[in-house]
C-alpha positions, 0 to 999 in steps of 0.5 A: 631903563627898567626899574628891575635893571636899575636894581640889579646894576646898583646891587652889582656896583654896591656888592663890588664896592663893599667887597673891595672896601672890606672894612666893617665900620666903614661899610656901616657908615656908608650903609647908614649914610645911604639910608639917611640920603634916602630918608632925606630925599623922601622927606624933601620930595614928599615920597612917603613910600621911600621915606617909610621903607628907608626908615624901616631899614634904619630902625631894624639896623639900630635895634639889631645892632644895639640889642646885640651889643647889650646882650653880649655885654650882659652875658659877658658880665654874667660870666656866660661861656663864649659858646653860649654868647655866640649862640645867643647872638646868632639866635637873636639875629635870626629872630630879628631877621625873621621879624624884619622879613614879616615887617617888610611883607606888611610894610604897606599896612604898617605905613598905613597905621603910621600915616593916613596919606593916600600916596602909600602903595605897594612898590616894586621895591617892597617885593624885593626887600623881604628877600634880603632878610630871608637871605640873612635868616638863612645865612645866619641859621646856616652859620649857627649850625656850622658854629655848633657843629664845629664847637661841639662835634669838632666838625671842620668840613663845613666852614664855607659860611665862616670863611666868607661870612663878612662877604655874604653879609656885605651882599645883604647890605648891598641889597639894602643900599641898592634898593634905596638908591634905585628908589631915589633914582627911579623916583627922580626919573619919574618926576623928570618924565612927568615934567617933560609930559606937562611941557 
């Protein structure tokens, strides 16, 4: 089975699973668990590319989640309006997704700054990861535009993003989970193939 096929199958399965579950907190736990599994596998198998990609996903998630919470709490304490808080929230997430896109485009260079390992290389998955955050940037930008049009101009005809925002975000999270699980699956398959060839 080709690596691209594995990614597509994993993506379909995780997207369906996340959509059926529907609970944001539970999906966040599953999402973080899949990252933890991938990091653990990368450490145990000495697969540095998997380890660095997984760790980058984890750092981005933690920074984005914790910073959003801090920004929201501080703005509420300062007496900011609901509209201002929402715009700040969306704007921060758009900036974070854009920076995440750049981080994944230059993942190999970042990995080489962190480690001197000769095993660091561009993988198939490095080509897919930035597109998840490009998708999220577009989704968040459209969501912000939709929110501003509704709040300021009472424009109710564009509500598709609002109506399906959770599902659309689950798709992005499914992309991350499918990349990581596919990397584990493909690496394990490659190891078995190598051991078979040696025998």
